[in-house]
C-alpha positions in Angstrom: 28.6 42.3 -16.1 31.8 44.5 -15.6 33.3 46.2 -19.0 36.7 43.3 -18.6 34.3 40.4 -18.9 32.0 41.7 -21.8 35.5 42.2 -23.7 36.7 38.6 -23.0 32.6 36.9 -23.9 32.9 39.5 -27.0 35.9 37.7 -28.0 35.7 34.7 -27.5 32.3 35.2 -29.5 34.6 35.8 -32.3 36.8 33.4 -32.4 33.7 30.6 -32.0 32.7 32.3 -35.2 35.7 32.2 -37.0 36.4 28.6 -35.9 32.7 27.4 -37.0 33.3 29.7 -40.2 36.4 27.8 -41.3 35.4 24.5 -40.6 31.9 24.6 -42.0 34.4 25.9 -45.3 36.3 22.5 -45.7 35.3 20.1 -48.4 35.7 17.3 -46.6 33.2 19.1 -43.4 30.5 19.8 -46.4 30.7 16.3 -48.1 30.3 14.2 -44.7 27.2 17.0 -43.5 25.7 16.5 -46.9 26.0 12.3 -46.8 24.9 12.4 -43.2 21.4 14.7 -44.3 20.9 11.7 -47.1 21.3 9.1 -45.3 20.4 10.2 -41.4 18.4 13.3 -41.9 16.2 13.5 -45.2 14.7 9.8 -44.4 13.4 10.7 -41.1 12.3 13.8 -41.5 9.9 12.4 -44.8 9.1 9.6 -41.9 8.4 12.3 -39.9 5.6 14.0 -42.6 4.2 11.2 -43.8 3.4 10.3 -39.9 2.4 14.4 -39.4 0.4 13.8 -42.3 -1.3 10.8 -40.9 -2.4 12.5 -37.8 -4.0 15.5 -39.9 -6.2 12.5 -41.6 -7.6 11.7 -38.3 -7.6 14.9 -36.7 -8.0 18.1 -38.8 -6.3 20.5 -37.5 -8.2 23.6 -38.2 -11.3 22.3 -37.2 -10.2 20.5 -34.3 -6.9 22.0 -32.9 -7.0 20.2 -29.3 -7.8 16.8 -30.5 -4.8 16.8 -33.2 -2.7 18.4 -30.7 -3.5 15.2 -28.3 -2.6 13.0 -31.1 0.9 14.8 -31.8 1.0 14.7 -28.6 -0.1 11.2 -27.5 2.6 9.5 -30.6 5.3 11.8 -29.0 4.9 9.9 -26.3 4.5 6.2 -27.4 8.2 7.2 -29.6 9.6 8.2 -26.7 8.5 5.1 -24.4 9.9 3.1 -27.2 13.5 4.6 -26.9 
């Protein structure tokens, strides 16, 4: 990469980082992010945790990692088919 291109990439990166910092510092954005986490992300993480716990009960990942991986793969495939 030429020196000029590196400088342009560096400048663009700095501009993007500064914009991201400004957006992240906005209290309205923080409130919306917290609301999204509580209403959408947290319930999905909880469901995924419970599902993974159930899969680990069916096939112990420490004793039989291959069977555990197979069950996880099958479950992911099942979920992807449902959409």
